[in-house]
N, C-alpha and C positions, 0 to 999 in steps of 0.2 A: 449420521446414518451408520448402522452396523453393517460392515462389509465382510462377508464370509468368503475366504479364499480357498479354493479346492484344487490341489495339485493334480497333475496327470500321473500316469503310471511311473513307478520307480522313484518318485520324488516325495519328500516330506514337507512339513511346514517351513523348514529353513529355505526351501526353494523360493520363497517370497521375501526373503530378508532384505533384498535391495529395492523392493517395491513398497513395502509397508511404511517406511518412514515418511514418504511424501503424502500417503493417505492419512496418516496420523497427524501430520503437521497441518493438514487441511481440516482437522477437527473431527475426523471419523474414528469410530471404534472398529478396529480391524481384528479379524479372527482367522489367522492362517491355520489350516488343519493338517494333521498327519492322519491318514486313514487307517482303519483297523487292519492289523496283520502285516503292515508294511515292514519289511526287514526281518520278519519272523520266520523260523523254519516251518516246514510243512506240519510238524507235530502240533504246532500252535495255531496254524492258519488255514488248515485244509477245509474247515467248515465255513470259512468266511467267503461271502459272495458279494455281488454288486448291491444286493438289497441291504446288506450290512453297512456298506459305505453310504448308501442313501440315508439309512436310518441315523448314522452319525451326523450327517448334515442336518437332518430334520431335528434332531435333538438340539443342535446349535441354534437353529431357527427358533425353536420353542423357548430357549433360554433368553433370547433377546427381546427387549421390550419394543413394541411397535414393529414396523416392517423392516426388512433387511434387503440388501443387495447381494446376489450370489455371483461369484466369479469362478468359472471353471476353465482350467487349462487342459487341452487335449482330451484324454479319456475322462478327465474331470467334468467335461461337458455332459456326458451321460449321467453323471452323479447329480449335478446341479439341476438338470432337467427332471430327473426322477424326484428330487426333493421339492421342486416347484410344483410338480404334479400332486405331491402329497400335501403341500401347504400353499396353494395358489394365492390365498387371501393374505398371506404374510410376506410375499415376495414383491418388492417394488420394482425390481429390474433384474434380468439375468444378463451377464456379460460372458461371452464365449471367447476365450483366447485361442485363436487358431483352431477352432473346432466349430461344431454346429449342433443344433438340437436333433437328437436321434429319434427314430420312430419306434412304435410298439414292436417288441420282440427283437430289436437290434442289439448287437453287442459291440464292444469296443474293437476288438481284433483278436485273432488267434495267434498267439505267440508260443514258441517252444516252452514246454514245461521241463524243468530240470530239478531233480531231487524234490519233486512235489511242489515247487514254486515256479514263478515266472521271473527269471533274472533279466536284467537289461540286456537286450540282444545285440548290442554293439551299433556303432554309428553307420556301418555299411547297410544296415537294415532300412535306413531312411533315404529319401530322395535328396539329391544334391541341393535343391532349392530350400529344403528344410533345415539344412545344417551349414549352408554357405557362410552365414555370419558368425559361426563359431570356429575360431582358429584352432590349430592343433593343441596349443597349450590349454585352452578352455575346455576342449573336448576331453583331454586326458584328465583334467581336474574334475569335470562333471562325472566322467565314467567311474571315478573312485567314490563319488558320493551317491551313485545310483543304488537303490535298494530293491530287493525282490518284492514282488507282490503276490498275494494269495492266488493259487492256480485258477480258481473259479472266476475271479473278478473280471479279467479281460473278455472271457467268452460267455459269461452269464447273459441270458436275454433280459432286456429291460421290460418291465411291466408298467404300463401307463393306464390310468383310469379316469382322470378328471380333465375334461376338455377345457376347463378354465385356465389350464397352464398356457394355452395359446393366447390368452388375453394379457399375459404378463409382458410388459414392454421388454424388448430384447435388443442387445447390441452385440454384433459380431466384430471382433478385432482380428483382422485377417493378416496373415504373414505374406507368403509369396503370391497368393491369389488376389486379384483386383476385385473391386466391387462390380465392375462390368462383367467379369467372368462369372461371378456368383449369381448375379441377376440373370445372366444368360442360362445358367444351369437351372435356375428356378423356373424360367419360362419354358424350358424343354421338358420339365416335369419328371425327372428321374425319381425312383422310389426313395433314394436317400435324402432328397430335398423336400419330401412331402410335408414334414413338420415346419420347415422354413416357410413354405408357401402358405401354410395355414395360420401363421402368426398374424395377430392384429396389427402389431407395431414392430417393425424391424429396421434398425439402423446398422449400416455397415461402415466401418472405419478401417482404412488401410494403414497398417503399421510399417510396411516395407521391411519386414524382418523375416527370419526363418521361423522354425516351429517353437523355439525356446526364447522368446523376447525377454522373459524375466532375467535371463542371463546375458543376452547380447545387447539389449537396450532397455534396462529396467526403468530409467527415467521417462523414456517415451511411453512405455507401457503404463506406468503409474499415471502419467498425464492423461492418457486415453481413458483409463478407468475413472479418473476424476471427472472427465468430461461427461461420462455416462451416468454419474450419480444423479438420481432424481431430485427435484426440488424438495425442500423440507415439507413434510406433511403429505407427500405423495404416497 
């Protein structure tokens, strides 16, 4: 299986470095991506939006023979869902790493723009449950690796057109939230969960991590991704 790994905001392809070996050892072709404009100044990235990130993933899908599995972390969930909307017939499964499928017109989040780009806003921006499994040393090391993202990407609205995206089998790998909590939200029917409730096939797996399991527990994350891989020919 070709597995396309899409990082969240401020991360590049190297964020998957501790996850990819296990996937490759299991016989899969792994494609960790760095999204357009990441780490580039405003002069080079100001015109890049969420549609460009989705197009980059669609291009990767089109280069792969047969079907692919998409894995999106955090804001990368918006990207992989947009790509599945563009190529539903080519996606065998979507895996969301501590995120969920967004709805039409939704955006990742509004973060402060500095010098025409969105820099990493610091660990204080995130809830304690999201960062509890990252000690001070790891946080400091990761903060040095975080890269700016194009100003438009976090706030651009997502455009969805093909309802066949909802028939793509889906796995959510949750961090601090439990499956019971997520199912409860779905039953309550908030707007943010509309796409979740509309999916034909949804599996929820609890990682027991924070928001960045690729750094805090990469082996467990890799094992969960492997569990989600469809049978050959699916």
